[in-house]
C-alpha positions as CSV (number, residue, x, y, z in Angstrom):
1,M,5.7,14.9,-16.1
2,N,3.5,17.3,-14.0
3,A,6.2,20.0,-12.4
4,A,5.1,19.8,-9.2
5,L,5.3,16.1,-9.3
6,Q,8.8,16.0,-10.7
7,Q,9.8,18.3,-7.8
8,L,8.5,16.3,-5.3
9,L,10.4,13.4,-6.5
10,K,13.8,15.2,-6.7
11,Q,13.4,16.2,-3.4
12,T,12.1,13.0,-1.9
13,S,13.9,9.9,-3.7
14,R,17.2,10.4,-5.9
15,S,17.9,7.7,-6.6
16,F,14.3,6.4,-7.8
17,Y,13.9,9.6,-9.7
18,L,16.9,8.7,-12.0
19,T,14.9,5.3,-12.6
20,L,11.8,7.4,-13.2
21,R,13.3,9.6,-16.0
22,V,14.2,6.5,-18.0
23,L,10.7,5.4,-18.5
24,P,8.6,6.6,-21.2
25,D,6.4,9.9,-20.5
26,A,3.3,7.8,-20.9
27,V,3.9,5.9,-17.6
28,R,6.0,8.7,-15.6
29,P,3.2,10.3,-13.4
30,Q,1.0,7.3,-12.6
31,I,4.1,5.2,-11.3
32,G,5.7,8.6,-9.8
33,L,2.5,9.4,-7.8
34,A,2.1,5.7,-6.7
35,Y,5.6,5.6,-5.5
36,L,5.2,9.1,-3.6
37,L,1.9,7.9,-2.0
38,A,3.6,4.7,-0.7
39,R,6.8,6.3,0.7
40,T,4.3,8.7,2.4
41,T,2.5,6.0,3.9
42,D,5.5,3.7,4.8
43,T,6.9,7.1,6.3
44,I,3.8,7.2,8.9
45,A,4.4,3.1,9.4
46,D,7.9,3.5,10.3
47,T,7.8,6.5,12.9
48,E,8.8,4.3,15.9
49,I,8.5,7.0,18.5
50,L,4.9,7.4,18.0
51,P,2.4,4.5,19.6
52,A,1.4,1.8,16.9
53,Q,-2.3,3.5,17.4
54,E,-1.1,6.5,16.7
55,R,0.5,5.5,13.3
56,L,-2.7,3.5,12.3
57,N,-5.0,6.2,12.9
58,A,-2.6,8.4,10.7
59,L,-2.6,6.0,7.8
60,G,-6.3,5.1,8.1
61,R,-6.7,8.9,7.3
62,L,-4.0,9.3,4.5
63,R,-5.5,6.1,3.1
64,A,-9.3,6.9,3.6
65,R,-8.3,10.5,1.5
66,I,-6.6,8.4,-1.1
67,M,-9.3,6.3,-2.0
68,G,-11.8,9.1,-1.9
69,H,-13.8,8.1,0.9
70,K,-13.2,11.7,2.8
71,R,-12.1,15.0,1.9
72,E,-11.0,16.7,5.2
73,P,-7.5,18.3,4.7
74,L,-4.8,16.2,6.5
75,N,-2.3,17.8,8.8
76,F,0.9,15.5,9.5
77,S,3.3,18.4,11.1
78,Q,3.4,16.8,14.2
79,L,4.8,13.4,12.3
80,A,7.1,15.3,10.1
81,E,8.7,16.8,13.0
82,Q,9.7,13.7,14.2
83,Q,11.7,12.6,11.1
84,G,15.3,12.5,10.9
85,E,15.6,12.3,7.4
86,P,14.8,15.8,5.3
87,A,12.9,13.8,2.3
88,E,10.5,12.2,4.9
89,R,9.7,15.4,6.5
90,T,8.9,16.4,3.0
91,L,6.7,13.8,2.2
92,L,4.5,14.4,5.2
93,E,4.7,18.5,5.0
94,E,3.3,18.3,1.3
95,V,0.8,15.3,1.4
96,E,-1.8,17.6,0.1
97,Q,0.6,18.3,-2.7
98,S,0.5,14.6,-3.3
99,L,-3.2,14.0,-2.8
100,A,-4.1,16.8,-5.3
101,L,-1.9,15.1,-8.2
102,L,-4.6,12.2,-7.9
103,Q,-7.2,14.4,-9.8
104,T,-4.7,14.5,-12.1
105,L,-4.9,11.0,-13.5
106,T,-7.3,9.3,-15.8
107,E,-10.4,7.5,-14.4
108,E,-8.8,3.8,-15.1
109,D,-5.2,5.1,-14.0
110,L,-6.6,6.6,-10.6
111,R,-8.3,3.3,-10.1
112,L,-5.0,1.4,-10.5
113,V,-3.1,4.0,-8.1
114,R,-5.7,3.4,-5.8
115,Q,-5.8,-0.5,-6.0
116,V,-2.1,-0.7,-5.3
117,I,-1.9,1.6,-2.5
118,D,-5.0,0.2,-0.8
119,T,-2.8,-3.1,-1.1
120,I,0.5,-1.5,0.2
121,T,-1.4,-0.1,3.2
122,S,-3.0,-3.2,4.2
123,G,0.3,-4.4,4.3
124,Q,1.6,-1.8,6.6
125,E,-1.4,-2.0,9.0
126,M,-0.6,-5.5,9.5
127,D,2.6,-5.1,10.3
128,L,1.8,-2.4,12.8
129,L,-0.5,-4.9,14.6
130,R,1.4,-7.6,14.6
131,F,4.5,-6.1,15.8
132,A,3.0,-3.3,18.0
133,G,4.9,-2.6,21.3
134,P,5.5,-0.1,23.8
135,T,7.3,3.0,22.7
136,P,10.9,3.1,23.7
137,S,11.1,5.6,26.7
138,P,14.0,8.5,26.8
139,S,15.8,5.9,29.3
140,E,16.2,3.4,26.7
141,E,17.7,5.6,23.5
142,G,21.1,5.7,23.7
143,N,24.2,6.5,21.0
144,S,26.4,3.7,22.2
145,E,26.5,0.3,20.2
146,A,26.4,-1.2,23.5
147,A,23.6,0.4,24.9
148,R,21.5,-0.5,21.8
149,T,22.8,-4.0,22.0
150,D,21.6,-4.4,25.9
151,I,18.3,-2.9,24.8
152,H,17.7,-5.2,22.0
153,A,19.0,-8.5,23.5
154,S,16.1,-8.2,26.6
155,K,13.3,-6.9,23.8
156,S,10.9,-9.6,23.0
157,I,11.0,-10.5,19.1
158,I,7.7,-11.1,17.7
159,A,7.8,-13.2,14.4
160,L,5.8,-14.4,11.8
161,Q,4.3,-17.5,12.2
162,T,4.2,-19.3,9.1
163,D,5.8,-19.3,5.6
164,A,2.2,-18.2,4.3
165,E,2.1,-15.2,6.4
166,L,5.8,-14.1,4.8
167,D,4.9,-14.8,1.1
168,D,1.5,-12.8,2.3
169,Y,3.7,-10.0,3.2
170,T,5.9,-9.5,0.6
171,Y,3.1,-9.8,-1.9
172,R,1.2,-7.1,-0.1
173,V,4.4,-4.7,0.1
174,A,5.8,-5.3,-3.2
175,G,4.1,-8.4,-5.5
176,C,1.1,-5.8,-5.9
177,V,3.4,-3.2,-7.2
178,G,4.8,-5.5,-10.2
179,E,0.9,-6.3,-10.7
180,F,0.4,-2.4,-11.3
181,W,3.2,-1.7,-13.2
182,T,2.4,-4.4,-15.5
183,K,-1.2,-3.0,-15.8
184,I,-0.2,0.7,-16.2
185,C,2.5,-0.4,-19.3
186,R,0.1,-2.6,-20.7
187,V,-2.7,0.2,-21.1
188,H,-0.2,2.8,-22.3
189,L,2.7,1.1,-23.6
190,F,2.2,-1.9,-25.6
191,P,-1.8,-2.5,-25.8
192,E,-1.5,-4.3,-28.9
193,A,1.3,-6.5,-28.2
194,N,0.6,-10.1,-28.3
195,L,1.6,-11.1,-24.8
196,D,0.8,-14.1,-22.5
197,N,-1.2,-11.4,-19.8
198,A,-1.5,-14.2,-17.2
199,Q,2.0,-15.2,-17.1
200,L,3.0,-11.5,-17.4
201,L,1.2,-10.6,-14.4
202,K,2.3,-13.9,-12.6
203,D,5.7,-13.2,-13.0
204,G,5.4,-9.4,-12.3
205,V,4.2,-10.3,-8.9
206,R,7.0,-12.6,-8.2
207,F,9.3,-9.8,-9.7
208,G,8.4,-7.7,-6.5
209,K,8.5,-10.3,-4.1
210,G,11.8,-11.0,-4.9
211,L,13.1,-7.8,-4.4
212,Q,11.2,-7.4,-1.1
213,L,12.4,-10.9,0.2
214,V,16.3,-9.7,-1.1
215,N,15.4,-6.7,1.2
216,I,14.3,-8.6,4.2
217,L,17.2,-11.2,4.3
218,R,19.9,-8.1,4.0
219,D,18.4,-6.5,6.7
220,L,17.2,-8.9,9.5
221,P,19.8,-7.4,12.2
222,K,18.2,-4.0,11.8
223,D,14.6,-5.7,11.9
224,W,15.7,-7.8,14.7
225,Q,16.6,-4.3,16.7
226,Q,12.9,-2.9,16.1
227,G,11.8,-6.3,17.6
228,R,10.5,-7.5,14.6
229,C,11.5,-11.0,12.7
230,Y,10.3,-11.8,9.3
231,I,11.7,-15.3,9.3
232,P,8.9,-17.2,10.2
233,T,8.9,-19.4,13.5
234,E,7.5,-22.0,11.4
235,L,10.7,-22.2,9.1
236,L,13.0,-21.4,12.1
237,G,11.8,-24.6,13.9
238,R,13.0,-26.8,11.3
239,C,16.6,-25.9,12.3
240,G,16.0,-26.0,16.1
241,L,16.0,-22.0,16.4
242,G,13.7,-19.5,18.1
243,P,13.7,-15.8,16.9
244,A,15.8,-14.9,20.0
245,D,18.3,-17.2,19.0
246,L,19.4,-14.9,15.7
247,L,20.6,-12.3,18.3
248,R,23.5,-14.3,18.5
249,V,25.9,-14.2,15.6
250,G,27.3,-17.7,16.6
251,S,23.6,-19.3,15.3
252,M,24.6,-18.7,11.9
253,Q,25.6,-22.4,11.0
254,Q,22.2,-23.6,12.4
255,F,20.6,-20.9,10.9
256,R,22.4,-21.3,7.3
257,P,20.3,-23.8,5.7
258,V,16.9,-22.0,6.2
259,Y,18.7,-19.2,5.3
260,D,20.1,-20.4,2.0
261,A,16.4,-22.0,1.3
262,L,14.9,-18.2,1.2
263,L,18.0,-17.2,-0.8
264,D,17.3,-19.4,-3.1
265,R,13.2,-18.8,-3.1
266,A,14.6,-14.8,-4.0
267,A,16.4,-15.8,-6.7
268,G,13.5,-18.0,-8.0
269,H,11.5,-14.9,-7.6
270,L,14.3,-12.6,-9.4
271,S,14.6,-15.5,-12.2
272,A,11.1,-14.7,-13.0
273,G,11.5,-11.1,-12.8
274,W,14.2,-11.8,-15.7
275,A,11.7,-13.5,-17.6
276,Y,9.0,-10.7,-17.4
277,T,11.8,-8.4,-18.6
278,N,12.3,-10.5,-21.5
279,A,9.2,-11.3,-22.3
280,L,8.3,-7.3,-22.6
281,P,8.5,-5.8,-26.6
282,S,12.2,-5.4,-27.4
283,G,11.1,-1.8,-28.7
284,Q,10.4,-0.8,-24.9
285,W,13.9,-0.5,-23.9
286,R,13.3,2.3,-21.3
287,V,11.1,-0.1,-19.3
288,R,13.4,-3.2,-20.2
289,F,16.2,-1.1,-18.5
290,A,14.4,-0.1,-15.6
291,C,13.3,-3.4,-14.7
292,A,16.8,-5.1,-15.7
293,L,18.7,-2.9,-12.9
294,P,16.9,-3.9,-9.7
295,I,16.7,-7.4,-10.8
296,L,20.6,-7.5,-11.6
297,L,21.5,-5.7,-8.7
298,G,19.3,-8.0,-6.6
299,V,20.8,-11.0,-8.2
300,R,24.5,-9.7,-7.3
301,T,23.3,-9.0,-3.5
302,I,22.0,-12.4,-3.2
303,E,25.5,-13.5,-4.4
304,L,27.1,-11.5,-1.5
305,L,24.4,-12.6,1.2
306,R,25.7,-16.3,0.5
307,T,28.9,-15.5,2.4
308,A,28.2,-12.7,4.7
309,R,28.2,-12.8,8.6
310,V,24.2,-11.6,7.8
311,L,23.5,-12.1,11.9
312,D,26.2,-9.4,12.7
313,A,24.6,-6.3,12.9
314,T,27.9,-4.4,12.1
315,Q,28.4,-5.9,8.8
316,R,25.8,-4.8,6.2
317,V,25.9,-5.9,2.6
318,K,25.6,-3.4,-0.1
319,V,26.3,-3.2,-3.5
320,S,29.2,-0.8,-4.4
321,R,28.6,2.2,-6.2
322,A,31.1,1.2,-8.6
323,E,29.1,-1.8,-9.3
324,V,26.0,-0.1,-9.8
325,N,27.7,2.1,-12.8
326,D,29.4,-0.8,-14.6
327,L,25.8,-2.6,-14.3
328,M,24.1,0.1,-15.6
329,L,26.7,0.7,-18.4
330,R,26.3,-3.0,-19.5
331,I,22.7,-3.0,-19.4
332,L,22.7,0.0,-21.8
333,L,25.4,-1.9,-24.1
334,H,23.1,-5.0,-24.5
335,L,19.9,-3.4,-24.4
336,P,19.9,-3.3,-28.5
337,F,20.7,-6.8,-28.8
338,P,17.8,-8.8,-27.5
339,A,19.7,-12.3,-27.6
340,L,22.6,-10.5,-25.6
341,F,20.4,-8.8,-23.3
342,A,19.1,-12.1,-22.1
343,E,22.2,-13.5,-21.4
344,L,23.1,-10.8,-18.7
345,Y,21.3,-12.5,-16.1
346,R,23.2,-15.9,-16.5
347,G,26.4,-14.0,-16.4
348,K,25.7,-13.1,-12.9
């Protein structure tokens, strides 16, 4: 892996960097760089202290550079100053370093990286346009939980309208990553393997969608506090609710049928992801490990969400570090035995 890329990944993503280290050398640079660029665009999109139009303009400039349409240097120092996390400041301050790494890729790899980032940024731009609202004034920014609750209770919540919009969003920001991952690995790791490419790509897309849907269903209160609701009004209407009703913890019983149906959908996507993982050549144990861990963590998260008070903003479901370590060990112990490895998912 390029030393500059390795150092930047270390600085900006401790958890993903550990996963990336498991992958074979042949695909680390492409996947690592795509991740860095996606994290950078996501950081821009999430800088809520700035008006949506400013973020859209910054995203557009970065997207143009990634796609090779423009060459003008980017200076995101002002954006970087607004970041609370050191990793996110680094991403913006070192954006030119990330962009320079694009030139180290082969023509085909460059095309695939550009393709996935183009799709991801289109989803981020749609989000900004859909949820655009006024920038919070200083008087609205408080430190107390009560103050935040009052603010968000009075703030209008904008929701997706249809189930199709939710499916499209999960594809743009995550499903497309499954496609990218599949194509990169297919080219560099097992080009001659006798696999059903169409099914592999289809399951790869569902893999990504499933992970994103789990994140959405886990982080509902956080999104509502930002005036966003990814649960479509089309689905909420089936249980007689509107987006604002979800601010009331007491709405959970009424909301539960829709929520459980979405958990079932996420589980179905992750099941396709598990089929994807087991379809990979058994000798590709590094890639299998990198796929298995997020899938099984997602399944465990779904289990926790089925009994959690998900409308309570003070409660956040998270798999414990001890469980993560135990799961990693179990995956490693089962990897040499394909039949036993396949059973890991059923055991969750």
